[in-house]
C-alpha positions, 0 to 999 in steps of 0.5 A, a space after each residue: 680503141 679505149 683511148 679515143 676521145 668519144 666526148 662528141 659521141 652524143 646526140 645534138 640535143 645534149 648540146 642545145 639543152 646544155 647551152 640552155 642550162 648554162 644560160 639559165 644557171 641550171 648547170 650549177 645544180 646537181 641532178 640525178 639520172 637513172 639508167 634502167 630498162 623496161 623489158 627483157 630481150 627475148 621475153 626472158 626473165 632477166 638481163 645481165 648488166 655489162 659495159 661498166 668498164 667502158 663507161 669508166 674509161 669514157 668518163 676518165 677521158 671526157 673532154 672537148 678538144 679545140 677542134 670540137 669547140 671550133 666545130 660547135 662554133 660553126 653551128 652559130 647557135 651556142 653561147 660563146 661563154 658556154 663554148 669556153 665552159 666546154 673547153 675546160 670540161 671535166 666530169 665532177 659527179 658521182 656514179 653508182 652502178 651494179 657490178 658487171 655480170 649482175 642479173 638485173 630486172 626491169 625498172 630498176 636502176 643499173 646505174 645512177 648518175 649524180 652530177 651538175 646538169 650539163 655533165 650528167 646530160 652530156 654522157 647520156 648517149 655514150 652511157 646508154 649505147 654502151 650499157 645497152 649493147 653489152 647488156 644485150 649481148 651478155 644476156 643473149 650469150 647466157 641464154 645460149 650457154 644455158 641451152 648448151 647444158 655445160 658444153 662450151 660455147 664459143 663466140 664466132 660472130 665478128 664478121 657479122 657484127 655491126 661494126 668494129 666495136 660491136 665485134 670487139 666489145 660484143 665478144 667481151 660481153 659474150 664472155 661475161 655471159 658465159 661463153 668460153 672464148 671468142 674468135 676475135 683476136 683484138 678482144 683477147 689482146 684488149 680484154 683477155 678473153 681467150 681467142 682461138 679458131 680452127 680453119 676456113 674452107 679456103 685453107 682446105 681448097 688451097 691444097 691439092 687434097 683434103 688429106 694434104 690440108 689436114 696433114 699440113 695443119 696438124 704438123 703446124 699445130 699439133 696441140 689440139 687441132 680442129 679440122 673442118 670436115 664438111 668442105 666436100 663430103 663430111 662422112 665419106 671424105 672429111 671425117 675419114 681424112 681427119 681420122 687418118 691424119 690424127 693417127 699418122 701425125 698426132 698419135 705417134 707424138 703421144 697427142 690425143 687431143 684433137 677435134 673436128 668441126 661441122 659447119 653445115 648439114 644435119 648437125 644432129 645426124 652428122 655428129 652421131 655418125 662422126 662420133 661413132 666413126 671416131 670412137 671405132 678408130 680409137 679416137 675417143 678423146 677427139 671432140 666435135 664442134 658444131 657451128 652454122 647459124 646456131 642459137 639457143 633454140 637450135 642448140 636446145 633441139 640438138 641436145 634433145 635429139 642426142 647430138 654428139 656435140 662437145 662445143 658450139 661455135 655461135 656467130 651472127 645470132 649471138 653477136 647481133 642478138 638477132 631474135 631481139 636486137 634492141 635493148 631498150 635501156 633509158 636515161 631518165 631524170 629522177 631528182 634535182 637538188 635545189 639551191 639549198 641542196 635538198 633533193 627534189 624528186 622528179 617523175 616522168 608521167 605517161 598515159 602508157 603506165 609502163 613509161 611512168 618513172 620511179 622518182 628520187 635518188 634511190 637505193 636498190 636492195 636484193 633480198 636473199 632467202 637464208 635457207 635456200 640462198 636464192 634471191 627472193 625479190 628486189 626493192 627500190 628504196 629512197 636513198 636515206 632508207 636503211 634495211 635491217 635484215 635482222 627484222 621482218 620486212 614486208 614487201 608488196 607489189 606496187 602494181 597490186 599493193 594487196 600482194 604482200 610478203 613478209 620476209 623474216 630469215 633473209 639477207 639484204 644486199 645493196 646492189 648499186 656500188 660507188 664508181 665515181 665520187 666527185 669526178 674521181 674513179 673509186 672503183 677497181 674494175 675486176 678482171 674479165 675472168 672475175 666478172 664472168 665468174 661473178 656472173 655465173 655465181 650470181 645466176 646460181 642464186 636465181 630460181 630455175 623458174 626465173 631462167 626459163 626461156 618461155 614464160 619465165 617466173 616474174 621476179 618482183 622489183 618492189 617499191 618501199 612504202 616511203 618511195 611508193 608514197 612519194 611516187 603517188 604524191 607526184 602522180 596526184 600533183 600531175 593529175 594522174 
């Protein structure tokens, strides 16, 4: 899947604009684009950046084949010299990004691209669709994981995903967000996300009896089998047959790890009854897995009701983020280098103030309180600014400048790290387990108030005084 040439996976206007850049000589100029978003899905307090590894693979493989060039020629609108340029196309630019698993907030760049105009323009669609999708799923997964309060959450959504890459890369993103594993075998093969599963109702229906189905399965897979107990009658048939088989097949082998899965009915009621039956049978190590259209709110309610569930299998509402299925990341021009190499800031103005962009080539700092270790705020600075965290620093709300805070005992950390320099990858992607561990550690640095499901505390992304002044100058130039 990662070896496919996806260079043509872009909007057609990227070719028409690039043809224009070529004919006007703009293609020789370096430009700067920011990838950022304006709103957190589900009205949450933060998102979790994901998808960088797939962007890296795409950039490394970026080229146009003879068939691609022939197709573009048939459109009859592209300059032949431009097509010749595309036939030798390669990315020569720089990319900076926040590491995968980093909590991120609206209006701050999760990625910045500096490259010749055509190269920067051509990658827009793939970068956005990849970062948007995986960030969306990682964010949703983390909400569900937090609702489970330490119980394991497994991603079960492949058959409900929107296409193959939605299933495979979505499961990868869910693992970054905190899921313990996936049902998707290909995600395990490609990325190392632990794959596992139980059984379908069809397995049980294939046998003459539920008991025979359970017994055969446990004989085949005696190491921690999970039996689906709601094909017929959960409490009168499923759980009693599971208990009987566990005692007959597993206990004589000295194996006590096993599980049952509830996939329908009143999960809270059934789990409590099943737990009592298992314990009375001496199967205290047997765990209970629940599935069936779960999300963070249903899981939270089950926890409040005292449901005896050890593991949650979450499918369609995770892999599609069905309650908030679009991550609105955008790709906006923020600066252009003139012929002398000077960086000229650019701004996009709108009557909708939320759509006014933050101009210039920027750094992104995160400030941490040294006493608590918690993140205080983020600040966008111009690329040549250096924050000295040994000195007090006053930050302010760019929407209400009278709201200020002076930081003293704090640590400043730059979040955007080099990924490509001069077209060469300079970033070593961590393993998926390292990314997931990093994500969990970074989330621990956020205050609980930021992590609320409803009405989370607003985490501030401020502008430095220098950047704020540059933005206001540009706004005045364009009559705002």
